[in-house]
C-alpha positions as CSV (number, residue, x, y, z in Angstrom):
1,M,10.9,-35.6,0.4
2,K,7.7,-33.5,0.5
3,I,8.0,-29.8,0.3
4,D,6.0,-29.3,3.5
5,A,8.6,-31.4,5.4
6,I,11.1,-28.5,5.4
7,F,8.4,-26.4,7.1
8,T,7.5,-28.9,9.8
9,P,6.6,-27.1,13.0
10,Q,9.4,-27.2,15.5
11,R,10.1,-25.7,18.9
12,T,11.5,-22.2,18.1
13,S,13.8,-20.2,20.2
14,Q,12.7,-17.1,22.0
15,T,14.4,-15.0,19.3
16,S,11.9,-14.3,16.5
17,A,12.5,-16.0,13.1
18,V,13.0,-12.6,11.4
19,V,15.7,-11.5,13.8
20,R,17.4,-14.8,13.5
21,V,17.6,-14.6,9.7
22,L,18.8,-11.0,9.7
23,G,21.5,-12.1,12.1
24,N,22.9,-14.1,9.2
25,S,25.6,-11.8,7.9
26,A,25.6,-13.2,4.4
27,F,21.8,-12.8,4.0
28,R,21.9,-9.4,5.7
29,S,24.4,-8.2,3.1
30,L,22.2,-9.4,0.3
31,W,19.1,-7.8,2.0
32,I,20.8,-4.4,2.4
33,G,21.9,-4.6,-1.2
34,Q,18.3,-5.5,-2.3
35,L,16.9,-2.7,-0.1
36,A,19.2,0.0,-1.6
37,S,18.8,-1.2,-5.2
38,S,15.1,-1.8,-5.1
39,L,14.5,1.6,-3.5
40,A,16.7,3.2,-6.1
41,V,15.0,1.4,-9.0
42,S,11.5,2.5,-7.7
43,V,12.5,6.1,-7.2
44,T,14.3,6.3,-10.6
45,M,11.1,5.1,-12.4
46,F,8.9,7.6,-10.7
47,V,11.4,10.5,-10.8
48,L,11.8,10.0,-14.5
49,A,8.0,10.0,-14.9
50,L,7.8,13.3,-13.0
51,R,10.6,14.9,-14.9
52,I,9.2,13.9,-18.3
53,Y,5.8,15.2,-17.4
54,Q,7.4,18.4,-16.2
55,L,9.2,18.8,-19.5
56,T,6.4,17.7,-21.9
57,G,3.1,18.1,-20.0
58,S,2.1,14.9,-21.8
59,S,0.7,11.7,-20.2
60,T,1.4,9.8,-23.4
61,A,5.1,10.7,-23.0
62,V,5.0,9.2,-19.5
63,S,3.2,6.1,-20.7
64,A,6.0,5.6,-23.3
65,L,8.5,5.8,-20.4
66,F,6.8,2.9,-18.6
67,L,6.8,1.0,-21.9
68,T,10.6,1.3,-22.0
69,F,10.7,-0.4,-18.6
70,G,8.3,-3.2,-19.6
71,V,9.6,-4.2,-23.0
72,P,13.1,-5.3,-21.8
73,A,11.4,-7.6,-19.3
74,F,9.5,-9.3,-22.0
75,L,12.4,-9.5,-24.5
76,F,15.4,-10.3,-22.3
77,A,14.3,-11.8,-19.0
78,M,14.3,-15.4,-20.1
79,A,17.6,-15.1,-21.8
80,S,19.2,-13.2,-18.9
81,G,17.9,-15.9,-16.5
82,A,19.6,-18.6,-18.7
83,I,22.8,-16.6,-18.7
84,V,23.1,-15.8,-15.0
85,D,22.8,-19.5,-14.1
86,H,26.3,-20.1,-15.5
87,F,28.0,-17.3,-13.5
88,D,28.6,-16.2,-10.0
89,K,25.4,-14.3,-9.2
90,R,27.3,-12.1,-6.6
91,T,29.5,-10.8,-9.4
92,I,26.5,-10.1,-11.7
93,L,24.7,-8.2,-8.9
94,I,27.8,-6.1,-8.3
95,L,28.2,-5.3,-12.0
96,A,24.4,-4.5,-12.4
97,D,24.5,-2.1,-9.5
98,V,27.6,-0.3,-10.8
99,A,26.2,-0.1,-14.3
100,R,22.9,1.4,-13.0
101,A,24.9,3.9,-11.0
102,V,26.6,5.0,-14.2
103,V,23.3,5.3,-16.0
104,A,21.9,7.4,-13.1
105,V,24.8,9.8,-13.7
106,L,24.1,9.8,-17.5
107,F,20.5,10.9,-16.9
108,L,21.9,14.2,-15.7
109,F,22.9,15.1,-19.3
110,A,20.0,13.5,-21.1
111,F,17.0,15.7,-20.5
112,G,17.8,18.0,-23.4
113,N,16.5,15.1,-25.6
114,I,13.6,12.9,-24.5
115,V,14.6,10.2,-27.0
116,I,17.9,9.8,-25.2
117,V,16.1,9.6,-21.9
118,Y,14.0,6.7,-23.3
119,A,17.1,5.0,-24.7
120,L,18.8,5.2,-21.3
121,A,15.7,4.0,-19.5
122,F,15.6,1.0,-21.9
123,F,19.2,0.2,-21.2
124,Y,18.6,0.7,-17.4
125,A,15.7,-1.8,-17.5
126,F,17.9,-4.2,-19.6
127,I,20.5,-4.2,-16.9
128,T,17.9,-4.8,-14.3
129,Q,16.9,-8.0,-16.1
130,F,20.2,-9.5,-15.0
131,A,19.9,-8.4,-11.4
132,T,16.4,-9.8,-10.9
133,P,17.1,-13.5,-11.6
134,S,20.4,-13.2,-9.6
135,E,18.9,-11.8,-6.4
136,A,16.1,-14.1,-5.2
137,P,17.8,-17.3,-6.3
138,T,20.7,-16.5,-4.1
139,I,18.7,-16.7,-0.9
140,P,18.7,-20.6,-0.6
141,R,22.5,-20.5,-0.8
142,L,22.7,-18.2,2.2
143,V,20.0,-19.6,4.5
144,G,19.0,-23.1,5.6
145,N,15.8,-24.8,4.5
146,S,14.2,-24.1,7.9
147,D,14.6,-20.3,7.4
148,L,13.7,-20.2,3.7
149,V,10.1,-19.0,4.2
150,T,11.2,-16.3,6.7
151,A,14.0,-15.1,4.3
152,N,11.5,-14.9,1.5
153,S,9.0,-13.0,3.6
154,I,11.8,-10.4,4.3
155,Y,12.5,-10.3,0.6
156,S,8.9,-9.8,-0.3
157,F,8.5,-7.2,2.5
158,T,11.5,-5.3,1.1
159,F,10.3,-5.5,-2.5
160,Y,6.8,-4.1,-1.9
161,T,7.9,-1.6,0.7
162,S,10.5,-0.2,-1.6
163,L,7.9,0.1,-4.4
164,A,5.6,2.0,-2.1
165,I,8.2,4.2,-0.5
166,G,9.7,4.9,-3.9
167,S,6.4,6.1,-5.3
168,L,5.8,8.3,-2.3
169,L,9.3,9.8,-1.9
170,S,10.0,10.5,-5.6
171,G,8.3,13.9,-5.5
172,P,9.8,15.1,-2.2
173,L,13.3,13.8,-3.2
174,L,13.1,15.6,-6.6
175,R,12.0,18.8,-4.7
176,F,14.7,18.4,-2.0
177,F,17.7,17.4,-4.2
178,G,16.7,19.2,-7.4
179,P,16.7,17.7,-10.9
180,I,20.5,17.2,-10.7
181,G,21.1,16.2,-7.1
182,V,18.4,13.5,-7.2
183,F,20.3,11.4,-9.8
184,V,23.5,11.9,-7.8
185,F,21.6,10.5,-4.8
186,L,20.4,7.5,-6.9
187,C,23.9,6.8,-8.0
188,A,25.0,6.7,-4.4
189,M,22.2,4.3,-3.6
190,F,23.4,1.8,-6.2
191,I,27.0,2.2,-5.0
192,V,25.9,1.3,-1.5
193,A,24.0,-1.8,-3.0
194,A,27.2,-2.9,-4.8
195,I,29.4,-2.6,-1.7
196,S,26.9,-4.5,0.4
197,V,26.4,-7.3,-2.1
198,S,30.2,-7.7,-2.5
199,R,30.3,-9.0,1.1
200,I,28.3,-12.2,0.3
201,P,30.2,-15.4,-0.5
202,K,31.1,-16.2,-4.1
203,E,29.4,-19.1,-5.8
204,A,31.9,-22.0,-6.2
205,G,32.5,-23.6,-9.5
206,K,31.0,-20.8,-11.7
207,K,32.5,-19.5,-14.9
208,K,34.3,-16.2,-15.2
209,L,32.9,-13.7,-17.7
210,R,36.2,-12.9,-19.3
211,S,36.9,-16.6,-19.9
212,L,33.6,-16.9,-21.8
213,L,34.3,-13.8,-23.9
214,G,37.7,-15.1,-24.9
215,R,36.6,-18.6,-25.8
216,Y,33.3,-18.1,-27.8
217,S,32.1,-16.0,-30.6
218,L,28.8,-14.0,-30.3
219,L,27.1,-16.6,-32.5
220,D,28.2,-19.4,-30.2
221,M,27.1,-17.6,-27.1
222,A,23.7,-16.9,-28.7
223,G,23.3,-20.6,-29.4
224,K,24.3,-21.5,-25.8
225,V,21.8,-19.0,-24.4
226,L,19.0,-20.4,-26.6
227,S,20.0,-23.9,-25.5
228,S,19.9,-22.9,-21.9
229,M,16.5,-21.3,-22.3
230,S,15.2,-24.5,-23.8
231,E,16.6,-26.6,-21.0
232,G,15.0,-24.3,-18.5
233,V,11.5,-24.7,-20.1
234,A,11.9,-28.4,-20.4
235,Y,13.1,-28.6,-16.8
236,I,10.0,-26.7,-15.5
237,K,7.6,-28.9,-17.5
238,T,8.9,-32.1,-15.7
239,R,8.4,-30.7,-12.2
240,Q,4.7,-30.3,-11.3
241,K,5.3,-28.5,-7.9
242,L,7.7,-26.1,-9.6
243,L,5.3,-25.4,-12.4
244,D,2.5,-24.9,-9.9
245,A,4.5,-22.4,-7.8
246,L,5.5,-20.5,-11.0
247,L,1.9,-20.3,-12.2
248,L,0.8,-19.0,-8.8
249,L,3.4,-16.3,-8.8
250,M,2.5,-15.3,-12.4
251,G,-1.2,-15.2,-11.6
252,T,-0.8,-13.0,-8.5
253,Q,1.4,-10.5,-10.3
254,V,-0.9,-10.3,-13.3
255,T,-3.9,-9.9,-11.0
256,L,-2.1,-7.0,-9.3
257,A,-1.4,-5.4,-12.7
258,I,-5.1,-5.7,-13.6
259,L,-6.2,-4.0,-10.3
260,A,-3.6,-1.3,-10.9
261,T,-5.2,-0.6,-14.3
262,L,-8.7,-0.4,-12.9
263,G,-7.6,1.5,-9.8
264,P,-8.1,5.1,-11.1
265,A,-11.6,4.4,-12.5
266,F,-12.5,2.6,-9.2
267,A,-11.3,5.6,-7.2
268,V,-13.2,8.2,-9.3
269,Q,-16.4,6.2,-9.9
270,L,-16.9,4.5,-6.5
271,L,-14.8,6.4,-4.0
272,E,-15.5,9.7,-5.6
273,V,-12.0,11.0,-4.9
274,D,-9.5,12.7,-7.1
275,V,-7.7,10.4,-9.5
276,H,-4.4,11.5,-8.1
277,D,-5.4,10.0,-4.8
278,A,-6.1,6.5,-6.2
279,S,-2.7,5.2,-5.0
280,L,-3.3,6.6,-1.5
281,Y,-6.7,4.9,-1.1
282,L,-6.1,1.7,-3.0
283,V,-2.4,0.9,-3.5
284,G,-1.5,2.2,0.0
285,P,-3.7,-0.2,2.0
286,A,-2.8,-3.1,-0.3
287,V,0.9,-2.5,0.2
288,V,0.5,-2.2,3.9
289,G,-1.4,-5.5,3.9
290,I,1.4,-7.2,1.8
291,V,4.0,-5.9,4.2
292,V,2.1,-7.0,7.4
293,G,1.3,-10.4,5.7
294,A,4.9,-11.0,4.7
295,L,6.1,-10.3,8.3
296,W,3.4,-12.5,9.7
297,V,4.2,-15.4,7.4
298,G,7.9,-15.1,8.2
299,N,7.3,-15.3,11.9
300,N,4.7,-18.1,11.6
301,S,6.4,-20.2,8.9
302,K,6.8,-23.2,11.2
303,A,3.2,-23.1,12.4
304,F,1.6,-23.9,9.0
305,T,2.6,-25.7,5.9
306,P,3.1,-23.9,2.6
307,S,0.0,-25.7,1.2
308,T,-2.1,-24.2,4.0
309,F,-0.7,-20.7,3.4
310,I,-1.2,-20.9,-0.4
311,Q,-4.7,-22.4,-0.2
312,T,-5.8,-19.8,2.2
313,G,-4.3,-17.0,0.2
314,V,-5.8,-18.0,-3.1
315,T,-9.3,-18.6,-1.7
316,A,-9.3,-15.5,0.4
317,A,-8.1,-13.3,-2.5
318,G,-10.9,-14.6,-4.7
319,L,-13.5,-14.0,-2.0
320,L,-12.2,-10.5,-1.3
321,L,-12.4,-9.6,-4.9
322,L,-16.0,-10.7,-5.1
323,I,-16.8,-8.6,-2.0
324,I,-15.0,-5.6,-3.5
325,S,-17.0,-5.9,-6.7
326,L,-20.2,-6.0,-4.7
327,T,-19.4,-2.6,-3.1
328,V,-20.7,-1.1,-6.4
329,S,-24.2,-2.0,-5.2
330,L,-23.5,-1.0,-1.6
331,K,-22.9,2.5,-2.8
332,R,-26.6,2.8,-3.5
333,V,-27.6,1.8,0.1
334,A,-28.9,4.7,2.2
335,I,-26.5,4.0,5.0
336,F,-23.6,4.9,2.8
337,S,-25.0,8.2,1.6
338,G,-24.0,11.6,3.0
339,A,-20.7,12.6,4.6
340,T,-20.8,10.0,7.4
341,G,-21.9,7.2,5.1
342,G,-19.2,8.1,2.6
343,L,-16.6,7.8,5.4
344,I,-17.9,4.4,6.4
345,F,-17.8,3.3,2.8
346,L,-14.3,4.5,2.4
347,S,-13.2,2.8,5.6
348,L,-14.7,-0.5,4.3
349,I,-12.7,-0.2,1.0
350,L,-9.5,0.5,2.9
351,V,-10.0,-2.6,5.0
352,L,-10.8,-4.8,2.0
353,F,-7.8,-3.7,0.1
354,F,-5.6,-4.2,3.2
355,L,-6.9,-7.8,3.5
356,L,-6.4,-8.4,-0.2
357,G,-2.7,-7.4,0.2
358,F,-2.5,-9.7,3.3
359,A,-3.9,-12.6,1.3
360,N,-1.4,-11.9,-1.5
361,S,1.4,-12.4,1.0
362,L,0.0,-15.8,2.1
363,L,0.4,-16.9,-1.5
364,D,3.5,-15.0,-2.6
365,V,6.0,-15.9,0.1
366,P,5.4,-19.7,0.3
367,A,5.2,-20.0,-3.5
368,N,8.6,-18.3,-3.7
369,S,10.0,-20.7,-1.2
370,V,8.6,-23.7,-3.0
371,L,9.9,-22.4,-6.3
372,Q,13.4,-22.0,-4.8
373,H,13.4,-25.4,-3.1
374,E,12.2,-27.3,-6.2
375,A,14.5,-25.5,-8.7
376,E,18.1,-26.8,-8.5
377,G,20.8,-24.2,-8.0
378,G,21.9,-24.3,-11.6
379,M,18.3,-23.7,-12.8
380,R,17.0,-21.0,-10.5
381,G,18.1,-18.1,-12.6
382,R,16.3,-19.5,-15.7
383,V,13.1,-20.2,-13.6
384,Y,13.0,-16.6,-12.3
385,G,13.9,-15.3,-15.8
386,L,10.9,-17.1,-17.2
387,L,8.7,-15.7,-14.5
388,T,9.8,-12.1,-15.3
389,A,9.5,-12.6,-19.0
390,V,6.0,-14.0,-18.9
391,V,4.8,-11.4,-16.4
392,G,6.5,-8.7,-18.5
393,G,4.7,-9.9,-21.6
394,L,1.3,-10.6,-19.9
395,G,1.6,-7.5,-17.9
396,M,1.1,-5.4,-21.0
397,L,-2.1,-7.2,-21.8
398,P,-4.0,-6.3,-18.6
399,V,-3.3,-2.7,-19.1
400,L,-5.1,-2.8,-22.4
401,V,-7.7,-5.5,-21.9
402,G,-8.6,-4.6,-18.3
403,G,-9.0,-0.9,-19.2
404,I,-11.1,-1.7,-22.2
405,L,-13.4,-4.1,-20.4
406,G,-13.7,-1.7,-17.5
407,D,-15.0,1.0,-19.9
408,I,-17.4,-1.3,-21.7
409,V,-18.9,-3.4,-18.9
410,G,-17.8,-1.5,-15.8
411,V,-15.1,-1.8,-13.2
412,G,-17.2,-3.8,-10.8
413,K,-18.0,-6.5,-13.3
414,V,-14.4,-6.9,-14.3
415,I,-13.3,-7.3,-10.7
416,F,-16.3,-9.7,-10.1
417,F,-15.2,-11.9,-13.0
418,L,-11.6,-11.9,-11.8
419,G,-12.8,-12.9,-8.3
420,V,-14.9,-15.7,-9.7
421,L,-11.9,-17.1,-11.6
422,I,-9.5,-16.9,-8.6
423,F,-12.1,-18.3,-6.1
424,A,-12.9,-21.2,-8.4
425,Y,-9.2,-22.0,-8.8
426,G,-8.9,-21.9,-5.0
427,I,-11.6,-24.5,-4.7
428,L,-10.1,-26.7,-7.4
429,R,-6.7,-26.6,-5.5
430,L,-8.3,-28.3,-2.5
431,R,-8.1,-31.6,-4.3
432,Y,-4.4,-30.9,-5.2
433,N,-3.6,-30.2,-1.5
434,K,-5.3,-33.4,-0.4
435,I,-3.2,-35.4,-2.8
436,E,0.0,-33.6,-1.7
437,N,-0.6,-34.0,2.0
438,G,-1.9,-37.6,1.6
């Protein structure tokens, strides 16, 4: 059966698709758990960054903190994805939330020694590697094929909104609760997530953790994990649509990482605003675009096929990046000079980054749905683990390469080159879509 068949336009009820999916109690429990845990993870990351900077006054110390979050994704995501496929993902999510609640409390006693903070942050990120491949792959078990795109739009909406809100609220929460109370608040958020997730149905036929620990040695378990990882990679290679969706998701996340790296320089050199406002003028509009796009895709999932969404998203993203890169030249045009011209230029940038975020949702939501539909239940964790591991590994390279190239050839040229690559890929996909729909 073609993937697009599960999204064939049908007559919908008067109730919107989003409201219908949220009316599903099992999915709603997973969603509330995701909302609470994602927000807690985002706030934790930014609160730790603020606290470390307050204590050290060093940006390098803050960079080292973010490295402790990135390294576990690269080292353990694939293995964790292979592991969670053999167990009830509901149980893993509960254990991960409870464990992170405990770590949140331990942070209260760690700031006398920054090394201990880094160690706890590393362990915290390690735990999260088991939650990530257990969360999204649970969605197809809770909703039908006809609601899969809508459910994924809600998932994407929650993920990006939590990231944005977490970055914005970390400072006010730290000020309101204080350096002690804020971690108590985060602990409570993870407990709420654990309670909510405990209400979703268990996965039938999955192994129990204690039975595995009693039956196998650590060496045997390591061998089984490696074997499962190899099976996951081999499985992905044999399924073209699955591999395509995986590459699309990897590409969009790496692209966002590159843009995040170039953001501060873009804000200072072109927008002529303070570097601290880079997230407000660039990340903010993009996140709003992602949120609006995710909701729009969710409510229009039956009006268009995934291929149409993805093709439009890829091509539009490439074209928008090309236009954004050309704003470097527009800055020299007389109409954009002076206070009024500067406001017009800034408004143009805000609109372009909003549209870029919207285009990202056209790609991200359907690609997630295709990935979940193509990956069998016993393989979804491994597939998402590979996605996290590759992005975690590649995500370190754009921070370095994008920044270096931005300094050498200029931010505009790097964005232009990125736009050319993505737009060209979008054109090449036209042939793929014709074959798929033929």
